[in-house]
C-alpha positions, 0 to 999 in steps of 0.5 A: 305065381307061387303055389303052397301045398295045402297041409290038410284035405280041408285046406285043399278043398278050400283052395280049390273052391276059392280058385273056382270062385275066382274063375267063376266056374264050377269045380267040375268045369275047372277040372275039365279046363285044367285037363284040356290045358294039360293036354295042350301043354303035353302036345306042345312038349311032345312036338318040341321033343320031336323038333329037337330030335330032328335038329339033332339028326340034321346036326349029326348028318352035317357033322358026317358030311363035314368029315367026308369033305375033310377026308376028300380034301386030304385025298384030293390034295394028296393026289395033286401033291403026288402028281406035282412031285412026280412031274417034278421028278420027270422034269429032272 
């Protein structure tokens, strides 16, 4: 639905009355409904923001975990290679 901004206050009032007639509600009820819908949408957006923040935190934890595993892998393989090299020297 494309919204066109009214140019005058009278056009705005006329547009609001037309919407109220279409919805078969009084202007005051229409505004209450709009406020309720806005609150619902705001709560949805806030919950989505919280979920996104949580996902980012989990992703950061996984990245840190990967770095730890990669570092551990290099250390462990370095020790194994060092022992192999030492064992090879001892056999000679």
